[in-house]
N, C-alpha and C positions, 0 to 999 in steps of 0.2 A: 107269193108272194109280194102282192100289191099292197095287201093290207098292213104288212110291218115296215114295209117300205113308206107307204104316205103316214104311218106313226110317226116314224125317223123324221120325215121331212116336214111335217107340222111342227115339230120344236123348233124353238128360238136357239139357234145354233150360235148366235151373236152371243146371247146371254151364257150359255153355256161353255163355249169356248174361254170366255173371259174367265169364268169362276175357275174352271180348269185350269189354267196358265195362272192366276194369281194364287190360287189354293194348291195345285197339285191333287184336287180330285174334285167331284160333283156330283151330285146324285140327281138321275133323271127320271120322275117316277112314272110308273105304270105304264112300261115299254110294253110288256107281254101279258097278255088277258090271262085268266086263270084256266082255260082250257088248256093252250100253249104250255103253260107251268106244269099242271097234272100229266100231260103226256111226256115232259121230260122226267119227270120223278118217277111215272109209271116204267119208263121204256129203260130205268139205272138197271135193271137185272136182264136186260139183252145183250147177252156176252157177245153177239157177232157184230155190236156196233162199237167195239172198244178193243184197244191195241194193248191195254197194260193196265194193272189196278194194283192200288199204292196201299198200303195198311200203315197209316200215318206212325203209329205206335212204334212199330220196327225200327223204325229212322229218324226215330226221335223228333219229327215233325208236328207231332199233337197227339190227339186221340181220335179217331174217326178212318175213315177209308175217302178214297177218290179215283176214278178211271177216266183214264187219257182215251178219246175219240182216236180213231182209224179214219183213214181218209177211203171213200167219200165223206164229209160231213151230214149231216141232216141239213137240207136244204134252207131252214130258217137258221140255222147257226151260222152258214155260211153266209148269206145276206148278211145278216146284222154284224159280221167282221169283215165284211167287204165296204158296207156303207159308213160304220162308223169310222173305221180307219182311215176313210178318205174326210170325213170330215174333222178328223181331232190331228191329221197328219200336221196341218199348219202349226198347231201348238208346239210340237215335237223339235219341229225346223226352227220355231222362235226360240225356244230353249236353247238348243245347239247355238243359233246366233248370239242369245243376250251371252252365254256363257263362252265365246270364242272358242267356241269345238268345230273340227272340221266336219263332223258328220253333219250329213243331211240326209234325209228319209225320200222315199220315191212318195209320186204322190197318191199310186193307186197299189190295192193290195197285192194285186197280181204281180206287181213290180218288187214288191217288198219278200214276197214269196220265192220269189226266181233269185234275188240278193242273197236270200237264206239258203236256197241251192248250191250257187255258188261256192259254198265255204260247209257243205254237207251236212246243213242242219237241213232235215226231208222232213221229218217225222212230226206231225201235229201235236200241238200242247194245249187245243181245248179240253176241258176237261167237267166233270161233276163230281163236287164233292159232297160225302153224307157225314152229318154227326149223330148220337144219338145222347141221349143224357150223360152231362159228363164231359161232352167232346168238345174239342179245340184244336186250335191251330195255331202254332207259336209264329212268332214275326219274322217275314223274309222277303226274299225278292224272287220272282221267276225270271231268271234270266236268259238259262236253257246255251247258251254258246255265247261264239265271240260276236256274233249279231244278234243284236235284241231292238225293239221297238221301244222307246220311254215310257209306252201308258200301256195300260189294259184293262179291263172289263169284267165285272161279275154283276150277273143278274141272280136276283134272290126268287125260289120257286115253292117255298113254303110261307106260310103267314105268320108273325112275330105275333107272340101274346096271345095266340091261336093252337098254332101246331107246335109252337116251340116258345120258351122264357129263356133270357139270357141271349148267346149267342151272338154279343154284337160286333160288329165288323168294325175292328180299330185301325188306325193307321199314326204312325210316329213320323216324328220328325224331328233330325238330329242338327239341331243350328248349331254354327260354329261359334264354337267357344262362350256358348249357354246350356242350359238344360235343355234334355229332348221334352218337346211338346206330343202331345197325346190327343187324337182325333176319337171319340165314339160315337159311331153312326148305328143308325138303328132303320136300315130302310125295310119297306114293305114288300109283299109278295109283288111279284114282276115288276121291282122300279131295278133299275140301273144305276152301279157306281161305276164313274169312268174314274181312275186316279192313277199316279206314276208308279212304274215299275223300280223305278231305281232313283232318279234323283228329280228336283224341278229347279227353275231359275227365282231367284228372290231378289227384291232389290235394295241395296243396302246405300250409304251416306256414300261409297267410294263404287258406286256399279254395282254390277248383278255378282251372286256368288249361288252356289248350290246348296242347295238342304238335301239333305238324304235321308228317304222315304224308307218305311217297313211297313207290311200290313202282318193281318193275321183274326184271329176270331177266338173273341172269349170263351170261356167254356160255358155251356149251356144247362141251364139251371134242370129243365125237362123237356120231353118231346123230342120231336125229330128236325134238323134242318138240312135241306138240300140247298145248292147253287150251283149255276153255273159258270166257269171259268173262261172266258176267251181272250188266251194271248194271241197278239198279233204274229210274232214270230215263230217259226217252225225251229225246232231242237233237236241234236243230233241222233243218228239211229244208235 
């Protein structure tokens, strides 16, 4: 895993975390190479990797399908999960401080998992999502229990405008006493989106306030779209 680690550490995390703090999301381009993306897509049919399959239409989550990995996670995913967590935990704690919230998050992902276990959250929440023509994901938040880390990541595994059209990544911001704002992102294969799970801190004239955020995927016009979702907290069994 030295290759993925070196790719992560080569990025300017001062710039990345500043944008994440200020906007609630940031795109880190070209984190995964094409071989890694293709291998993750090809393994989608390997049932021994996954603990659960969700047909989104059944629960009115949208139109598509996703599968939750089981432990142990593939080494590539574990490495990304642990390394990125350590790099962005300071942003999460800065939001908590700015909003005068009591919660603070540990510096390491191992400690975050231990905190989840203490609250009965032991199931991995890392998942691969698959959409075909017409597929979409309704606006939502991935909380999974009392303990949740307020930032998560998605990595795109197919090439926009080549494997599919449409299927933009959508993030909404509910600003107090104002109309909602919509951010429409069009990441490329291998790009990583880091974004808030629930809310971020924003500075106003009277101090900081919460901006509640949700995310989803707009309908695909044609083709197929796979993405890897890495959520840092575990879920209830």
